[in-house]
N, C-alpha and C positions, 0 to 999 in steps of 0.2 A: 403949751402942752409939753409934757416931759416926754423925752425921746427917749427909747429902750435900744441898746445897742443890738444889733444882729448877732447870732450865734458866731457867726464867722469873724466879726470884727472884734467880739470879746475874746476869741481864741488868739487872735493876732496880738490884741493889746496885751494878754496876759504872758504871751509867749516873749514880746519885746520887753516886758518888765523884768521876766526872770532872767533874761538874756542879761540885762543891765545889772541886776543884783549880782549875778555871777561873776561879771567882769569886774565890778566894784570890790567884790569879795578877793578875787585872784590878785588885783593889784595892790590891795590892802594887807595881803599876808605874804611878806618877803619870804618866809620859810618855804612856801609853796614853790616860789619862784626859783628858790635855791636848790631846791630838790632835782631842778631840772639842769642844774649845770654842774660841769666837771672842771676842776681845777687842773690843768696840765702842768706838769713839773719835769724839769731835766737838768742836767749838770753837763760841765765840761768835762769829757772823758779823761781825767787826770790818771785814772786807773782802769782796769779792767771791766766790762761792763756786769760781769756777776759780781764783782766786789761793789759796783756802783749801787745795783740792786739790794745787796745786802746792807750796805752802808745807809741807804736813804729809806729801806723799807719801813722802820719804825716812826721815821719822821713822818712818812706818807699817812700813816695810820694815825698818829697824833694830830695831824692837821685835818684829817677828816673829821675827828671829834670835835676839835677846838673851833675850827672856821665853820662847820657845818654843812659842807657838801663833800661830794666824792672827789676823791684825788686820783689821779693817774700818774705815775712816775715813768718816764719812758728815756732810755739811754740814746744819745746821737753818737755817730760814728766819728767825729773829730770836733776840735774846737771851733772853726768857723760856723759848722752846723749849728751848734748852741747859739752863737750870735744871730744867725740868720732866722732861728725859729723864732728867738723873742721880737726881734725887729719886724718881722711879720706876723707877729701875734699867733703863731701856731701854737705856741706853749704860753703860760702865764706867768711862771715863776722859774728864774733860773740861778743855778748856783755858779757864779762866775768866778775867775780869777780877775785880778785887777785890771790887768791888760784886755782881757776878753770884754771886761765891762767898759774900759775905754773904746775899744773898737765898735762895740755895740752902740754907744753914745753917738760916735761920730757917723756910723753907718745909718742911724735913724735920725739924725738932725737934732741930737739932744732929746730924745724920748724916752730914754731908759732911767729908772729911778732907782737906785740903791737904796733898800730898805734896812737892813741889818747885815752885820759883820760879827764875826768871833772876836772876843776881847783879844786873842792871839793875832788878829790881823792887824792891829795897830802897830805891831812889831815884829812883823814877819821877817824871815831870813831863807836864804838859799844856802846850800852846802855844794862844795866840790868834793868829789869821791875818786879814789883810785886804789889800786893794789898796793898793800903796804910794801911790797918790794920792788914796787917801780922806780923808786928814786925822786918822786915828784913830791916836793915838800912846800911850793909855792905857786903861785899864778905864773910867775916868770919861767917856771920849770915847765909850763905847758908848751912853751915853743918848740916846734918841730915835731909835737906830738898828735895823735888822733883823739879828737874830743867830742864828746855827745852832749847835746840838748836834748829836751823834752820835745814838746810839740812846739813849733816855730810861733804859736801865740800863745805859749805859756808865760805866765809873769816870773814864776819863782824859777821854772825850767829853762827858761830863755832870755827873755827881755832884761832882768835884772842882772843875771849873772853875765851876759854879754855887756851891759851897762858899766859895771864893775870892773869888767877886764878892760873895756876902753879907757877907763879912769886911770887904769893901771898902764897904759900906753902899750896895750897887748890888742892887736886886730886879727880876730879869728880867722878871716877870709886871708890874710897875708902871713900870720904867724904860725899858725896850725897845719900840720900836715894833710889832716883830713876833718872837715866838720861833718858830724852826724846829727840827724833828728830821730829820736827813737819813738815819738808819738806820744808817750805816757811815763809818768815816774817810774812805775814799777819796770817797766821795760828798760828806763835808763840804767838802774842799779844791774839789772840782768847783762846789760852790754859790758859793763865794767867786770863784773864776776865772770863773764865767760871770755874776758880778755877781747872783744871785738874792738874796744878802743882803750886808751891808755887812761883817761880820765872822763868825768862828766859832771854836769850840773843838775840840781834837782831841788826841790821843795824839803825844806828840813823836818815837816811834820811827816811826811811819808818816810823819809829816811828814819825818824825815831820810832815810826811805827814797826818798819821791818826789823830794825835792833832788838825793840822790845819783844815782838813776837818770833824772834830767834830764826827769822828768814834770811839773814845774812850774817856771816862770820867777820866780825870785825877785826880778827888778827889776821886776814886775809886782805879785806876791803875796808878801808875807813875815809873818815873826811880829814883833808887837810888843809881846806879853807872855808869859811863860813862869811857870808857877807853882812855887812852893815844893815840894820833894820829899814823896812818900808812898808807901807799899806798895801795890803793884798785883797784877798777874797771877800766876797759879798753876795747876798740874795738880791737880785733885782727883778722889777717888774716894769711892764710898758706903761707909760703915762696915762693910757686910756683905760687903764683898769679902773672900775669905780672906786673912789675914794673909801667908801664903808667896806668895801672888801680888802682893799690894802691894809687899812687900819687893822681889821681882824687878824689878818696874816702876820702883820709886824707885831703885833700884840703877843700872838700865840708864840712867835719865835723869842720874843725877849723874856716871856714867861717860862722858859724852859730852865731847869734848875737840876744841880747834880744833888740836891736834898732829897729827892724822890727817885725812885728805882726808874720810872720811864723816862724823866729827865735825864738822868745818869747815863743810861742806856744810849740815848739819841745824841747827846753831847759827846759822849765817848766815842760812839761810831764816827762823828764828825770831827774828831780831835779837837774838841773845844772845851772850855771850862763853863762858857757861857755866851749868849749873843748880847750885842748892844746894838744902838743905834748907830746908822752911818749917814754920810751926805756925800754929794758929788764932789765938793771941793777937796775931799780925802784922796782923790784919784788923778788930781791935775799933775802930781809930780811924775805920775806913770806916763801920761800922755807925753810930759817934757822928755823922759828917759825915752820913750819909743820915737820921738822925731829925732833926739841926739844920735840914736843907734841906727837911725836910718829904716826903722821898721814900722813908720807911720810917715807918708808922704804929704 
């Protein structure tokens, strides 16, 4: 005898079937899931927050379009905050200096992945600046002077300048009258311009930007020493980021080109000619420098 399901059981069966179809459709449509995600981005505060927002705004909009999800850029107050944010997965993508990348690697137990760097970051340099009438012409002339670095966690504004000073047999704590930390490269320049310190070290690209924008008068303040090259900045993600998302972000960064208006704007703001792939091994020398300078215990 053929059994006819009751009206109630038929409704239950229909509801369960529709639910199953709905779940299958949801998981089979990555775009739908992606619409619910937000890619959170930040950077080490090498310049003022307003400048960071201006600098990374076009990149944020580009990533939204190319990666296919909402992107939020939020400045942080200091370099350690950027490290902690990625280590604790409070953000997804961070623009690190080489040293902050190393700090994040050590802090996370090796779970931070560098995905792209500017071509310029393979041969990066720092500069030491002073007022042109100061009489300072070499690193040795800094003995007995007041000297400023940037952030204590800065690669180009502290770690590498300190490393090259130590190689020149100059110990900042013993040989300088006073060691100061400005916190950011633009503040470093201002400290020399204003005469609060005799000399200072900073990122060469920030210096060149200030000179090109005529924000500093090189007849009054200029470079007296440029360091040898080293690896520096990169974009980093946490190892727990889904591989497919990491690949989309990397592909988008590497696709930026000076040959089109959008790419030219983004790269120019980021003081780059193009992004290239990078790897953890590029930053091992910075870890060595950090240990030698006593900045990594």
